[in-house]
All heavy atoms as a GROMACS GRO file, in nm:
protein
  624
    1MET      N    1  11.558   8.231   5.287
    1MET     CA    2  11.535   8.307   5.166
    1MET      C    3  11.388   8.350   5.164
    1MET      O    4  11.300   8.270   5.188
    1MET     CB    5  11.569   8.221   5.044
    1MET     CG    6  11.561   8.296   4.914
    1MET     SD    7  11.609   8.197   4.768
    1MET     CE    8  11.785   8.189   4.788
    2LEU      N    9  11.366   8.476   5.136
    2LEU     CA   10  11.231   8.530   5.131
    2LEU      C   11  11.158   8.485   5.004
    2LEU      O   12  11.222   8.451   4.904
    2LEU     CB   13  11.235   8.682   5.135
    2LEU     CG   14  11.298   8.746   5.259
    2LEU    CD1   15  11.308   8.896   5.241
    2LEU    CD2   16  11.220   8.711   5.383
    3GLU      N   17  11.026   8.490   5.009
    3GLU     CA   18  10.945   8.447   4.895
    3GLU      C   19  10.982   8.525   4.768
    3GLU      O   20  10.996   8.466   4.661
    3GLU     CB   21  10.797   8.467   4.927
    3GLU     CG   22  10.706   8.406   4.822
    3GLU     CD   23  10.560   8.410   4.864
    3GLU    OE1   24  10.526   8.351   4.968
    3GLU    OE2   25  10.482   8.473   4.792
    4ARG      N   26  10.999   8.654   4.779
    4ARG     CA   27  11.034   8.737   4.662
    4ARG      C   28  11.168   8.692   4.604
    4ARG      O   29  11.185   8.685   4.483
    4ARG     CB   30  11.040   8.885   4.703
    4ARG     CG   31  11.082   8.978   4.597
    4ARG     CD   32  10.986   9.016   4.483
    4ARG     NE   33  10.863   8.948   4.469
    4ARG     CZ   34  10.801   8.917   4.353
    4ARG    NH1   35  10.853   8.952   4.240
    4ARG    NH2   36  10.689   8.855   4.347
    5GLN      N   37  11.261   8.660   4.691
    5GLN     CA   38  11.393   8.613   4.644
    5GLN      C   39  11.380   8.479   4.573
    5GLN      O   40  11.451   8.452   4.476
    5GLN     CB   41  11.489   8.600   4.762
    5GLN     CG   42  11.528   8.733   4.823
    5GLN     CD   43  11.604   8.716   4.953
    5GLN    OE1   44  11.562   8.640   5.041
    5GLN    NE2   45  11.714   8.787   4.966
    6ARG      N   46  11.289   8.397   4.618
    6ARG     CA   47  11.266   8.268   4.552
    6ARG      C   48  11.208   8.288   4.413
    6ARG      O   49  11.247   8.220   4.317
    6ARG     CB   50  11.174   8.181   4.637
    6ARG     CG   51  11.242   8.131   4.762
    6ARG     CD   52  11.150   8.051   4.848
    6ARG     NE   53  11.223   7.995   4.960
    6ARG     CZ   54  11.167   7.937   5.063
    6ARG    NH1   55  11.036   7.925   5.070
    6ARG    NH2   56  11.240   7.889   5.161
    7TYR      N   57  11.113   8.380   4.400
    7TYR     CA   58  11.059   8.412   4.268
    7TYR      C   59  11.169   8.466   4.177
    7TYR      O   60  11.177   8.430   4.059
    7TYR     CB   61  10.945   8.514   4.277
    7TYR     CG   62  10.811   8.454   4.309
    7TYR    CD1   63  10.744   8.489   4.425
    7TYR    CD2   64  10.748   8.365   4.222
    7TYR    CE1   65  10.620   8.437   4.457
    7TYR    CE2   66  10.624   8.311   4.252
    7TYR     CZ   67  10.561   8.347   4.369
    7TYR     OH   68  10.437   8.295   4.398
    8ASP      N   69  11.253   8.552   4.232
    8ASP     CA   70  11.363   8.609   4.154
    8ASP      C   71  11.457   8.499   4.104
    8ASP      O   72  11.499   8.500   3.988
    8ASP     CB   73  11.443   8.711   4.236
    8ASP     CG   74  11.365   8.839   4.264
    8ASP    OD1   75  11.262   8.863   4.197
    8ASP    OD2   76  11.408   8.914   4.354
    9LEU      N   77  11.488   8.404   4.192
    9LEU     CA   78  11.574   8.293   4.154
    9LEU      C   79  11.508   8.208   4.046
    9LEU      O   80  11.572   8.172   3.947
    9LEU     CB   81  11.608   8.208   4.277
    9LEU     CG   82  11.697   8.086   4.252
    9LEU    CD1   83  11.832   8.128   4.194
    9LEU    CD2   84  11.715   8.007   4.380
   10LEU      N   85  11.382   8.177   4.064
   10LEU     CA   86  11.308   8.099   3.965
   10LEU      C   87  11.313   8.168   3.829
   10LEU      O   88  11.347   8.106   3.727
   10LEU     CB   89  11.163   8.078   4.009
   10LEU     CG   90  11.070   8.015   3.906
   10LEU    CD1   91  11.110   7.872   3.876
   10LEU    CD2   92  10.926   8.019   3.956
   11ARG      N   93  11.280   8.295   3.827
   11ARG     CA   94  11.279   8.370   3.701
   11ARG      C   95  11.416   8.374   3.636
   11ARG      O   96  11.429   8.352   3.516
   11ARG     CB   97  11.230   8.512   3.724
   11ARG     CG   98  11.081   8.525   3.730
   11ARG     CD   99  11.038   8.670   3.718
   11ARG     NE  100  11.109   8.756   3.811
   11ARG     CZ  101  11.078   8.772   3.939
   11ARG    NH1  102  10.978   8.707   3.990
   11ARG    NH2  103  11.147   8.854   4.015
   12SER      N  104  11.517   8.404   3.714
   12SER     CA  105  11.651   8.415   3.655
   12SER      C  106  11.699   8.280   3.602
   12SER      O  107  11.762   8.274   3.496
   12SER     CB  108  11.750   8.473   3.755
   12SER     OG  109  11.774   8.385   3.861
   13GLU      N  110  11.667   8.173   3.672
   13GLU     CA  111  11.707   8.040   3.625
   13GLU      C  112  11.631   8.000   3.498
   13GLU      O  113  11.689   7.939   3.408
   13GLU     CB  114  11.687   7.936   3.735
   13GLU     CG  115  11.783   7.952   3.851
   13GLU     CD  116  11.928   7.927   3.814
   13GLU    OE1  117  11.956   7.831   3.740
   13GLU    OE2  118  12.014   8.004   3.860
   14LEU      N  119  11.503   8.031   3.492
   14LEU     CA  120  11.427   8.001   3.370
   14LEU      C  121  11.482   8.080   3.251
   14LEU      O  122  11.498   8.025   3.142
   14LEU     CB  123  11.278   8.032   3.390
   14LEU     CG  124  11.199   7.932   3.474
   14LEU    CD1  125  11.059   7.984   3.499
   14LEU    CD2  126  11.195   7.795   3.408
   15LYS      N  127  11.511   8.206   3.274
   15LYS     CA  128  11.566   8.289   3.165
   15LYS      C  129  11.702   8.238   3.123
   15LYS      O  130  11.731   8.226   3.003
   15LYS     CB  131  11.575   8.435   3.209
   15LYS     CG  132  11.628   8.525   3.100
   15LYS     CD  133  11.632   8.670   3.142
   15LYS     CE  134  11.685   8.759   3.031
   15LYS     NZ  135  11.684   8.901   3.070
   16GLU      N  136  11.788   8.209   3.219
   16GLU     CA  137  11.922   8.159   3.188
   16GLU      C  138  11.914   8.029   3.109
   16GLU      O  139  11.987   8.009   3.011
   16GLU     CB  140  12.001   8.137   3.317
   16GLU     CG  141  12.144   8.095   3.293
   16GLU     CD  142  12.222   8.083   3.423
   16GLU    OE1  143  12.201   8.164   3.515
   16GLU    OE2  144  12.303   7.988   3.432
   17THR      N  145  11.823   7.941   3.148
   17THR     CA  146  11.806   7.815   3.077
   17THR      C  147  11.760   7.839   2.934
   17THR      O  148  11.810   7.776   2.839
   17THR     CB  149  11.705   7.725   3.150
   17THR    OG1  150  11.755   7.700   3.282
   17THR    CG2  151  11.684   7.594   3.078
   18ARG      N  152  11.666   7.932   2.917
   18ARG     CA  153  11.619   7.966   2.782
   18ARG      C  154  11.733   8.018   2.697
   18ARG      O  155  11.752   7.975   2.582
   18ARG     CB  156  11.506   8.070   2.789
   18ARG     CG  157  11.455   8.111   2.651
   18ARG     CD  158  11.350   8.220   2.658
   18ARG     NE  159  11.395   8.345   2.714
   18ARG     CZ  160  11.471   8.435   2.650
   18ARG    NH1  161  11.510   8.413   2.526
   18ARG    NH2  162  11.506   8.547   2.710
   19LEU      N  163  11.812   8.109   2.752
   19LEU     CA  164  11.923   8.168   2.677
   19LEU      C  165  12.030   8.064   2.644
   19LEU      O  166  12.082   8.063   2.532
   19LEU     CB  167  11.985   8.284   2.756
   19LEU     CG  168  11.894   8.407   2.773
   19LEU    CD1  169  11.958   8.507   2.868
   19LEU    CD2  170  11.864   8.471   2.639
   20GLU      N  171  12.062   7.976   2.739
   20GLU     CA  172  12.160   7.871   2.715
   20GLU      C  173  12.113   7.775   2.606
   20GLU      O  174  12.195   7.716   2.535
   20GLU     CB  175  12.189   7.794   2.843
   20GLU     CG  176  12.270   7.871   2.943
   20GLU     CD  177  12.286   7.801   3.077
   20GLU    OE1  178  12.224   7.693   3.097
   20GLU    OE2  179  12.358   7.854   3.162
   21SER      N  180  11.982   7.761   2.595
   21SER     CA  181  11.924   7.674   2.492
   21SER      C  182  11.908   7.745   2.359
   21SER      O  183  11.859   7.685   2.262
   21SER     CB  184  11.788   7.621   2.538
   21SER     OG  185  11.802   7.549   2.659
   22ALA      N  186  11.946   7.872   2.355
   22ALA     CA  187  11.935   7.955   2.234
   22ALA      C  188  11.792   7.960   2.182
   22ALA      O  189  11.767   7.957   2.061
   22ALA     CB  190  12.031   7.907   2.126
   23ILE      N  191  11.697   7.969   2.275
   23ILE     CA  192  11.556   7.980   2.240
   23ILE      C  193  11.515   8.126   2.260
   23ILE      O  194  11.535   8.183   2.368
   23ILE     CB  195  11.469   7.887   2.327
   23ILE    CG1  196  11.508   7.741   2.303
   23ILE    CG2  197  11.321   7.909   2.299
   23ILE    CD1  198  11.442   7.643   2.397
   24LEU      N  199  11.460   8.185   2.157
   24LEU     CA  200  11.412   8.324   2.166
   24LEU      C  201  11.280   8.329   2.241
   24LEU      O  202  11.204   8.231   2.240
   24LEU     CB  203  11.394   8.383   2.027
   24LEU     CG  204  11.519   8.391   1.938
   24LEU    CD1  205  11.480   8.437   1.798
   24LEU    CD2  206  11.623   8.483   2.000
   25GLN      N  207  11.252   8.443   2.301
   25GLN     CA  208  11.124   8.461   2.370
   25GLN      C  209  11.008   8.432   2.277
   25GLN      O  210  10.913   8.364   2.316
   25GLN     CB  211  11.111   8.604   2.425
   25GLN     CG  212  11.189   8.631   2.550
   25GLN     CD  213  11.158   8.768   2.607
   25GLN    OE1  214  11.093   8.851   2.545
   25GLN    NE2  215  11.210   8.792   2.727
   26LYS      N  216  11.016   8.481   2.155
   26LYS     CA  217  10.904   8.463   2.061
   26LYS      C  218  10.883   8.316   2.027
   26LYS      O  219  10.770   8.272   2.008
   26LYS     CB  220  10.922   8.547   1.935
   26LYS     CG  221  11.036   8.504   1.847
   26LYS     CD  222  11.045   8.587   1.720
   26LYS     CE  223  11.153   8.527   1.632
   26LYS     NZ  224  11.136   8.556   1.493
   27ASP      N  225  10.992   8.239   2.022
   27ASP     CA  226  10.979   8.097   1.990
   27ASP      C  227  10.922   8.018   2.108
   27ASP      O  228  10.840   7.928   2.090
   27ASP     CB  229  11.115   8.040   1.948
   27ASP     CG  230  11.166   8.102   1.819
   27ASP    OD1  231  11.082   8.140   1.734
   27ASP    OD2  232  11.288   8.114   1.804
   28LEU      N  233  10.966   8.053   2.228
   28LEU     CA  234  10.910   7.989   2.348
   28LEU      C  235  10.762   8.023   2.359
   28LEU      O  236  10.680   7.936   2.388
   28LEU     CB  237  10.987   8.034   2.472
   28LEU     CG  238  10.939   7.977   2.606
   28LEU    CD1  239  10.939   7.825   2.606
   28LEU    CD2  240  11.025   8.033   2.719
   29ALA      N  241  10.730   8.148   2.335
   29ALA     CA  242  10.590   8.191   2.343
   29ALA      C  243  10.503   8.114   2.242
   29ALA      O  244  10.392   8.072   2.274
   29ALA     CB  245  10.580   8.341   2.317
   30LYS      N  246  10.556   8.096   2.122
   30LYS     CA  247  10.481   8.023   2.019
   30LYS      C  248  10.455   7.879   2.064
   30LYS      O  249  10.344   7.828   2.049
   30LYS     CB  250  10.559   8.025   1.888
   30LYS     CG  251  10.486   7.962   1.772
   30LYS     CD  252  10.564   7.976   1.643
   30LYS     CE  253  10.488   7.913   1.528
   30LYS     NZ  254  10.562   7.922   1.404
   31THR      N  255  10.556   7.815   2.121
   31THR     CA  256  10.540   7.679   2.171
   31THR      C  257  10.433   7.672   2.280
   31THR      O  258  10.355   7.578   2.285
   31THR     CB  259  10.674   7.626   2.226
   31THR    OG1  260  10.771   7.630   2.122
   31THR    CG2  261  10.662   7.485   2.279
   32LEU      N  262  10.432   7.774   2.366
   32LEU     CA  263  10.336   7.779   2.476
   32LEU      C  264  10.199   7.834   2.434
   32LEU      O  265  10.106   7.840   2.515
   32LEU     CB  266  10.392   7.865   2.590
   32LEU     CG  267  10.514   7.809   2.660
   32LEU    CD1  268  10.572   7.913   2.756
   32LEU    CD2  269  10.480   7.681   2.735
   33LYS      N  270  10.191   7.878   2.308
   33LYS     CA  271  10.067   7.940   2.257
   33LYS      C  272  10.028   8.062   2.341
   33LYS      O  273   9.913   8.079   2.381
   33LYS     CB  274   9.954   7.838   2.250
   33LYS     CG  275   9.986   7.726   2.154
   33LYS     CD  276   9.873   7.629   2.139
   33LYS     CE  277   9.908   7.532   2.030
   33LYS     NZ  278   9.911   7.397   2.067
   34LYS      N  279  10.131   8.143   2.367
   34LYS     CA  280  10.114   8.267   2.444
   34LYS      C  281  10.178   8.379   2.364
   34LYS      O  282  10.263   8.355   2.278
   34LYS     CB  283  10.187   8.258   2.579
   34LYS     CG  284  10.144   8.144   2.669
   34LYS     CD  285  10.025   8.183   2.749
   34LYS     CE  286   9.995   8.076   2.856
   34LYS     NZ  287   9.876   8.104   2.928
   35PRO      N  288  10.144   8.504   2.393
   35PRO     CA  289  10.213   8.615   2.327
   35PRO      C  290  10.356   8.628   2.382
   35PRO      O  291  10.385   8.585   2.495
   35PRO     CB  292  10.129   8.738   2.364
   35PRO     CG  293  10.053   8.699   2.485
   35PRO     CD  294  10.035   8.550   2.479
   36GLN      N  295  10.444   8.686   2.304
   36GLN     CA  296  10.582   8.706   2.347
   36GLN      C  297  10.587   8.787   2.475
   36GLN      O  298  10.674   8.766   2.560
   36GLN     CB  299  10.662   8.774   2.235
   36GLN     CG  300  10.806   8.805   2.268
   36GLN     CD  301  10.823   8.939   2.336
   36GLN    OE1  302  10.747   9.032   2.312
   36GLN    NE2  303  10.922   8.949   2.423
   37SER      N  304  10.493   8.878   2.493
   37SER     CA  305  10.490   8.962   2.613
   37SER      C  306  10.472   8.880   2.741
   37SER      O  307  10.519   8.920   2.847
   37SER     CB  308  10.380   9.067   2.603
   37SER     OG  309  10.253   9.006   2.590
   38TYR      N  310  10.410   8.763   2.730
   38TYR     CA  311  10.394   8.673   2.845
   38TYR      C  312  10.532   8.630   2.896
   38TYR      O  313  10.559   8.636   3.015
   38TYR     CB  314  10.310   8.551   2.804
   38TYR     CG  315  10.310   8.437   2.902
   38TYR    CD1  316  10.224   8.436   3.011
   38TYR    CD2  317  10.396   8.328   2.886
   38TYR    CE1  318  10.223   8.331   3.101
   38TYR    CE2  319  10.396   8.223   2.975
   38TYR     CZ  320  10.310   8.224   3.083
   38TYR     OH  321  10.310   8.121   3.172
   39ILE      N  322  10.618   8.588   2.805
   39ILE     CA  323  10.753   8.545   2.842
   39ILE      C  324  10.830   8.663   2.902
   39ILE      O  325  10.896   8.649   3.005
   39ILE     CB  326  10.830   8.488   2.720
   39ILE    CG1  327  10.751   8.375   2.652
   39ILE    CG2  328  10.970   8.442   2.761
   39ILE    CD1  329  10.719   8.258   2.740
   40SER      N  330  10.820   8.776   2.838
   40SER     CA  331  10.888   8.895   2.887
   40SER      C  332  10.844   8.932   3.028
   40SER      O  333  10.927   8.962   3.115
   40SER     CB  334  10.862   9.012   2.792
   40SER     OG  335  10.922   9.129   2.840
   41LYS      N  336  10.715   8.926   3.052
   41LYS     CA  337  10.662   8.960   3.185
   41LYS      C  338  10.704   8.858   3.291
   41LYS      O  339  10.734   8.896   3.404
   41LYS     CB  340  10.510   8.974   3.180
   41LYS     CG  341  10.465   9.098   3.106
   41LYS     CD  342  10.315   9.106   3.094
   41LYS     CE  343  10.275   9.231   3.018
   41LYS     NZ  344  10.131   9.241   3.000
   42VAL      N  345  10.709   8.732   3.255
   42VAL     CA  346  10.755   8.630   3.350
   42VAL      C  347  10.901   8.655   3.384
   42VAL      O  348  10.940   8.659   3.500
   42VAL     CB  349  10.736   8.487   3.292
   42VAL    CG1  350  10.811   8.385   3.376
   42VAL    CG2  351  10.588   8.453   3.284
   43GLU      N  352  10.983   8.678   3.281
   43GLU     CA  353  11.126   8.695   3.303
   43GLU      C  354  11.160   8.825   3.375
   43GLU      O  355  11.260   8.831   3.447
   43GLU     CB  356  11.201   8.688   3.170
   43GLU     CG  357  11.201   8.548   3.111
   43GLU     CD  358  11.280   8.535   2.982
   43GLU    OE1  359  11.328   8.637   2.929
   43GLU    OE2  360  11.292   8.421   2.935
   44SER      N  361  11.078   8.926   3.358
   44SER     CA  362  11.107   9.056   3.423
   44SER      C  363  11.048   9.064   3.564
   44SER      O  364  11.077   9.159   3.637
   44SER     CB  365  11.051   9.170   3.338
   44SER     OG  366  10.910   9.171   3.342
   45GLY      N  367  10.964   8.969   3.600
   45GLY     CA  368  10.903   8.972   3.733
   45GLY      C  369  10.771   9.045   3.738
   45GLY      O  370  10.710   9.059   3.843
   46GLU      N  371  10.725   9.089   3.623
   46GLU     CA  372  10.596   9.158   3.617
   46GLU      C  373  10.481   9.059   3.636
   46GLU      O  374  10.371   9.097   3.674
   46GLU     CB  375  10.584   9.227   3.481
   46GLU     CG  376  10.475   9.329   3.472
   46GLU     CD  377  10.480   9.404   3.339
   46GLU    OE1  378  10.589   9.423   3.283
   46GLU    OE2  379  10.371   9.442   3.293
   47ARG      N  380  10.509   8.931   3.607
   47ARG     CA  381  10.407   8.827   3.618
   47ARG      C  382  10.469   8.702   3.677
   47ARG      O  383  10.578   8.661   3.638
   47ARG     CB  384  10.352   8.795   3.478
   47ARG     CG  385  10.240   8.696   3.479
   47ARG     CD  386  10.201   8.658   3.336
   47ARG     NE  387  10.076   8.586   3.332
   47ARG     CZ  388  10.054   8.466   3.383
   47ARG    NH1  389  10.151   8.402   3.445
   47ARG    NH2  390   9.936   8.408   3.372
   48ASN      N  391  10.401   8.641   3.772
   48ASN     CA  392  10.443   8.512   3.827
   48ASN      C  393  10.371   8.401   3.751
   48ASN      O  394  10.268   8.424   3.687
   48ASN     CB  395  10.409   8.502   3.976
   48ASN     CG  396  10.495   8.592   4.059
   48ASN    OD1  397  10.612   8.615   4.028
   48ASN    ND2  398  10.439   8.645   4.167
   49ILE      N  399  10.427   8.280   3.758
   49ILE     CA  400  10.362   8.167   3.693
   49ILE      C  401  10.317   8.068   3.800
   49ILE      O  402  10.380   8.055   3.904
   49ILE     CB  403  10.453   8.098   3.590
   49ILE    CG1  404  10.585   8.050   3.651
   49ILE    CG2  405  10.481   8.190   3.473
   49ILE    CD1  406  10.672   7.971   3.555
   50ASP      N  407  10.206   8.002   3.772
   50ASP     CA  408  10.157   7.901   3.866
   50ASP      C  409  10.220   7.766   3.831
   50ASP      O  410  10.299   7.755   3.737
   50ASP     CB  411  10.004   7.896   3.867
   50ASP     CG  412   9.942   7.849   3.736
   50ASP    OD1  413  10.006   7.771   3.661
   50ASP    OD2  414   9.828   7.890   3.707
   51VAL      N  415  10.187   7.665   3.907
   51VAL     CA  416  10.253   7.535   3.891
   51VAL      C  417  10.222   7.472   3.755
   51VAL      O  418  10.311   7.411   3.693
   51VAL     CB  419  10.218   7.440   4.008
   51VAL    CG1  420  10.072   7.399   4.005
   51VAL    CG2  421  10.309   7.319   4.008
   52ILE      N  422  10.102   7.488   3.705
   52ILE     CA  423  10.067   7.432   3.574
   52ILE      C  424  10.145   7.502   3.464
   52ILE      O  425  10.200   7.438   3.373
   52ILE     CB  426   9.915   7.443   3.548
   52ILE    CG1  427   9.834   7.372   3.658
   52ILE    CG2  428   9.879   7.390   3.409
   52ILE    CD1  429   9.867   7.225   3.677
   53GLU      N  430  10.154   7.635   3.474
   53GLU     CA  431  10.232   7.711   3.376
   53GLU      C  432  10.380   7.674   3.385
   53GLU      O  433  10.449   7.666   3.283
   53GLU     CB  434  10.214   7.861   3.399
   53GLU     CG  435  10.075   7.911   3.368
   53GLU     CD  436  10.052   8.054   3.413
   53GLU    OE1  437  10.098   8.091   3.524
   53GLU    OE2  438   9.987   8.128   3.337
   54PHE      N  439  10.429   7.651   3.507
   54PHE     CA  440  10.568   7.612   3.526
   54PHE      C  441  10.598   7.480   3.454
   54PHE      O  442  10.700   7.467   3.387
   54PHE     CB  443  10.599   7.599   3.676
   54PHE     CG  444  10.733   7.539   3.705
   54PHE    CD1  445  10.849   7.615   3.694
   54PHE    CD2  446  10.745   7.405   3.741
   54PHE    CE1  447  10.974   7.559   3.719
   54PHE    CE2  448  10.869   7.349   3.767
   54PHE     CZ  449  10.984   7.427   3.756
   55ILE      N  450  10.508   7.384   3.468
   55ILE     CA  451  10.527   7.255   3.402
   55ILE      C  452  10.531   7.273   3.250
   55ILE      O  453  10.620   7.219   3.182
   55ILE     CB  454  10.417   7.155   3.443
   55ILE    CG1  455  10.433   7.120   3.591
   55ILE    CG2  456  10.419   7.030   3.355
   55ILE    CD1  457  10.314   7.047   3.651
   56SER      N  458  10.440   7.352   3.196
   56SER     CA  459  10.438   7.378   3.052
   56SER      C  460  10.564   7.451   3.007
   56SER      O  461  10.622   7.419   2.903
   56SER     CB  462  10.315   7.462   3.015
   56SER     OG  463  10.198   7.392   3.044
   57TYR      N  464  10.605   7.549   3.086
   57TYR     CA  465  10.725   7.629   3.056
   57TYR      C  466  10.847   7.537   3.050
   57TYR      O  467  10.926   7.542   2.955
   57TYR     CB  468  10.742   7.732   3.167
   57TYR     CG  469  10.812   7.861   3.131
   57TYR    CD1  470  10.740   7.978   3.110
   57TYR    CD2  471  10.950   7.868   3.124
   57TYR    CE1  472  10.803   8.097   3.082
   57TYR    CE2  473  11.014   7.987   3.095
   57TYR     CZ  474  10.940   8.101   3.074
   57TYR     OH  475  11.003   8.220   3.045
   58CYS      N  476  10.864   7.453   3.152
   58CYS     CA  477  10.977   7.360   3.155
   58CYS      C  478  10.974   7.264   3.037
   58CYS      O  479  11.076   7.241   2.971
   58CYS     CB  480  10.978   7.281   3.285
   58CYS     SG  481  11.031   7.376   3.427
   59THR      N  482  10.858   7.209   3.011
   59THR     CA  483  10.844   7.115   2.901
   59THR      C  484  10.882   7.181   2.768
   59THR      O  485  10.951   7.121   2.686
   59THR     CB  486  10.700   7.060   2.896
   59THR    OG1  487  10.672   6.997   3.022
   59THR    CG2  488  10.683   6.958   2.784
   60ALA      N  489  10.839   7.304   2.749
   60ALA     CA  490  10.871   7.378   2.626
   60ALA      C  491  11.021   7.403   2.614
   60ALA      O  492  11.074   7.414   2.503
   60ALA     CB  493  10.794   7.510   2.622
   61LEU      N  494  11.090   7.412   2.728
   61LEU     CA  495  11.236   7.431   2.726
   61LEU      C  496  11.311   7.298   2.721
   61LEU      O  497  11.434   7.296   2.722
   61LEU     CB  498  11.280   7.510   2.851
   61LEU     CG  499  11.241   7.656   2.856
   61LEU    CD1  500  11.275   7.716   2.992
   61LEU    CD2  501  11.311   7.734   2.744
   62GLY      N  502  11.237   7.187   2.719
   62GLY     CA  503  11.299   7.057   2.713
   62GLY      C  504  11.352   7.009   2.847
   62GLY      O  505  11.442   6.925   2.854
   63LEU      N  506  11.295   7.061   2.955
   63LEU     CA  507  11.338   7.026   3.090
   63LEU      C  508  11.239   6.931   3.155
   63LEU      O  509  11.120   6.937   3.127
   63LEU     CB  510  11.346   7.153   3.177
   63LEU     CG  511  11.433   7.267   3.128
   63LEU    CD1  512  11.411   7.390   3.215
   63LEU    CD2  513  11.578   7.226   3.129
   64ASP      N  514  11.288   6.848   3.244
   64ASP     CA  515  11.202   6.767   3.330
   64ASP      C  516  11.164   6.857   3.447
   64ASP      O  517  11.251   6.892   3.528
   64ASP     CB  518  11.276   6.643   3.378
   64ASP     CG  519  11.193   6.558   3.472
   64ASP    OD1  520  11.112   6.613   3.550
   64ASP    OD2  521  11.212   6.436   3.470
   65PRO      N  522  11.038   6.898   3.459
   65PRO     CA  523  10.999   6.992   3.564
   65PRO      C  524  11.031   6.945   3.705
   65PRO      O  525  11.072   7.025   3.789
   65PRO     CB  526  10.848   7.009   3.546
   65PRO     CG  527  10.815   6.952   3.414
   65PRO     CD  528  10.925   6.860   3.376
   66VAL      N  529  11.016   6.817   3.731
   66VAL     CA  530  11.041   6.764   3.866
   66VAL      C  531  11.189   6.773   3.900
   66VAL      O  532  11.227   6.823   4.006
   66VAL     CB  533  10.990   6.619   3.878
   66VAL    CG1  534  11.027   6.559   4.012
   66VAL    CG2  535  10.839   6.614   3.857
   67LYS      N  536  11.274   6.727   3.809
   67LYS     CA  537  11.418   6.733   3.833
   67LYS      C  538  11.466   6.878   3.844
   67LYS      O  539  11.547   6.912   3.929
   67LYS     CB  540  11.495   6.661   3.722
   67LYS     CG  541  11.481   6.511   3.726
   67LYS     CD  542  11.560   6.448   3.614
   67LYS     CE  543  11.542   6.298   3.614
   67LYS     NZ  544  11.610   6.234   3.502
   68TRP      N  545  11.417   6.962   3.755
   68TRP     CA  546  11.460   7.101   3.753
   68TRP      C  547  11.417   7.172   3.882
   68TRP      O  548  11.496   7.244   3.942
   68TRP     CB  549  11.402   7.172   3.630
   68TRP     CG  550  11.472   7.298   3.597
   68TRP    CD1  551  11.585   7.310   3.522
   68TRP    CD2  552  11.436   7.429   3.637
   68TRP    NE1  553  11.620   7.443   3.513
   68TRP    CE2  554  11.530   7.518   3.583
   68TRP    CE3  555  11.333   7.481   3.713
   68TRP    CZ2  556  11.524   7.655   3.602
   68TRP    CZ3  557  11.327   7.618   3.733
   68TRP    CH2  558  11.422   7.704   3.678
   69LEU      N  559  11.295   7.148   3.925
   69LEU     CA  560  11.246   7.210   4.048
   69LEU      C  561  11.322   7.157   4.170
   69LEU      O  562  11.353   7.234   4.262
   69LEU     CB  563  11.096   7.188   4.064
   69LEU     CG  564  11.029   7.261   4.180
   69LEU    CD1  565  11.049   7.411   4.171
   69LEU    CD2  566  10.881   7.228   4.184
   70SER      N  567  11.356   7.030   4.171
   70SER     CA  568  11.432   6.973   4.282
   70SER      C  569  11.567   7.042   4.296
   70SER      O  570  11.612   7.074   4.407
   70SER     CB  571  11.454   6.824   4.261
   70SER     OG  572  11.333   6.756   4.269
   71LYS      N  573  11.633   7.067   4.183
   71LYS     CA  574  11.762   7.139   4.186
   71LYS      C  575  11.744   7.281   4.237
   71LYS      O  576  11.826   7.332   4.314
   71LYS     CB  577  11.825   7.140   4.046
   71LYS     CG  578  11.876   7.006   4.002
   71LYS     CD  579  11.934   7.014   3.862
   71LYS     CE  580  11.973   6.877   3.812
   71LYS     NZ  581  12.022   6.881   3.673
   72LEU      N  582  11.636   7.345   4.195
   72LEU     CA  583  11.610   7.482   4.238
   72LEU      C  584  11.580   7.487   4.388
   72LEU      O  585  11.632   7.572   4.460
   72LEU     CB  586  11.492   7.540   4.158
   72LEU     CG  587  11.464   7.687   4.182
   72LEU    CD1  588  11.576   7.775   4.128
   72LEU    CD2  589  11.332   7.726   4.117
   73ILE      N  590  11.500   7.394   4.437
   73ILE     CA  591  11.465   7.390   4.579
   73ILE      C  592  11.589   7.372   4.665
   73ILE      O  593  11.600   7.429   4.773
   73ILE     CB  594  11.360   7.280   4.607
   73ILE    CG1  595  11.226   7.322   4.549
   73ILE    CG2  596  11.348   7.251   4.756
   73ILE    CD1  597  11.120   7.213   4.551
   74ALA      N  598  11.684   7.295   4.616
   74ALA     CA  599  11.809   7.274   4.691
   74ALA      C  600  11.883   7.405   4.713
   74ALA      O  601  11.958   7.419   4.810
   74ALA     CB  602  11.897   7.174   4.617
   75ARG      N  603  11.858   7.503   4.628
   75ARG     CA  604  11.924   7.634   4.642
   75ARG      C  605  11.849   7.726   4.738
   75ARG      O  606  11.900   7.831   4.774
   75ARG     CB  607  11.938   7.699   4.505
   75ARG     CG  608  12.029   7.616   4.416
   75ARG     CD  609  12.050   7.675   4.281
   75ARG     NE  610  12.110   7.807   4.290
   75ARG     CZ  611  12.120   7.890   4.188
   75ARG    NH1  612  12.075   7.853   4.070
   75ARG    NH2  613  12.175   8.008   4.202
   76PHE      N  614  11.727   7.689   4.775
   76PHE     CA  615  11.649   7.768   4.869
   76PHE      C  616  11.708   7.749   5.007
   76PHE      O  617  11.692   7.813   5.100
   76PHE     CB  618  11.502   7.729   4.871
   76PHE     CG  619  11.422   7.770   4.748
   76PHE    CD1  620  11.291   7.729   4.735
   76PHE    CD2  621  11.476   7.847   4.648
   76PHE    CE1  622  11.214   7.764   4.625
   76PHE    CE2  623  11.401   7.884   4.538
   76PHE     CZ  624  11.269   7.841   4.527
   0.00000   0.00000   0.00000
């Protein structure tokens, strides 16, 4: 799997998890103390997130970042 495909998978899984949790972009953004446009850009692929942001993002969604990333890596 190419790097771009991995980013695409990460983004789609984060968005799907947010939607399944019935969390709006604006609410996730508020929790992260970011503008709503930050969430939109991450989910659309306009912006990538680094590992620290990933941990915060997962935590805000109520996910264990290590477990969640392990499941994602298994799909690579």
